[in-house]
N, C-alpha and C positions, 0 to 999 in steps of 0.2 A: 396775307395773314388771316383774312376772314375764312378762307378755306381750311386752314389748320385748326382754327377755333371750332369750326363747324364739325370737323372730323373728330376732334377731341370730345366734343359734347355727345356726338353720336356713339362713340366708343364707350363713353361713360354710361350712356343710357343702356347700351347693350349689356354692359357689365352688371348693372343693377337688375336688368331683366333676367340675366342668367342666374344671379344669386336668388332672385325671387322664385324662379322655376325650381331651383334646387331645394329651397325651403318647402315649396309645395309638394315636391316629390318625397321629401322626408316626412311631411305630414301625412301623405298617403300611406307610406309604409307603417307609420306609427298607428294610423287608424286601422290598418289591417291586423296588426298585432294585438291591439286592444281587445277586440271581441273574443279572441281565444283566451285571454287572461280572464275576462269576465266570466266565461263559461267555466273555467277552471275554478274560479273563486266561488261560483254558485255550487259546484259539486262539493267543494270542501266545506262550504257553509252547511250543507245538508248533513255531511258527515259529523261536523262539530256538534250539531244539536243532538245527535244520537249519542255521542260519547261524553256529553257534559254531565251525565248522571254520575259517573264515577271518576271525577277529576281530582287527583291528589297532587300536591306540590312535592317535587323531589327535593331532598335535602342536598345542600352543597358540600356537606362534610365528606371526608374520606371514609370509605368502607374498610380499607386495609391500611394499617400504619406503615410508615417507611421501614420500620424495624422488621415487620412481618415480611415485607417484600425482600428484605435482606436475607431472611431465613430461606425463602423460596429460592433465591439466587444461589445460595451456598449449596442447597440440595441439588439444584440443576447442575452445578459444577461437579459435584460428586457423581451424579448419574453419568455425566459425559466422560468422566475419568474411568468410570466402571467400578467405583468403590461404594456406591450407594446400595445398601441391602434393605430388603423389606423386613418388616417387624418380626413376625412369628417364624416364618420358614427360613429367613436369612438368605433367600435367593436374590440374585442380582436384579436390580430394577432397570428395565430397558424402556419403559413407557414414559413419555414426557408428562402426561397427565398424572401418572402415579407419583412422579417426583414432585410435582406441584402440590399434590394432596399431602404428601409426607411433610413438605415444608410448612404448609398451613397448619397441619396437625401439631407440629412441634411449636409453632408460634402460639397456638391456642394454649398448649400446656404451659408455656413460659409466661402467659398472661398478657400477651400483646393484643392490640386491637384488631380482631379478625371476626367477621360474622360467624354465627354458630354453624356447625356442620349440618348438611342436609340430613333430615331424619329418614331412616329406612322404614318402609312400610311393610 
């Protein structure tokens, strides 16, 4: 019986030693990763000080109303069907960007919440 107890104790000691070596190994890997993070944070800190001059908070409100996006959606469907025509010339619209521009323009005319059109210089 004494031999069984002795072997149990020795295996228990081995198990604790293994777990402690695993912990030490994980600490080593963590310490290797930490310096790279520190250098990255130093770099970003220097960038932050340069960009603090013109820091403005972004608003969390929507730029475009859901109704305006509905207008754009209907114009896109018309373009895909082939029934969307441009304003003056009446030619068929084939460009995706042009279809979006037409939808936003119509939303502006109807008074929906849309940012003003970019001014031509």
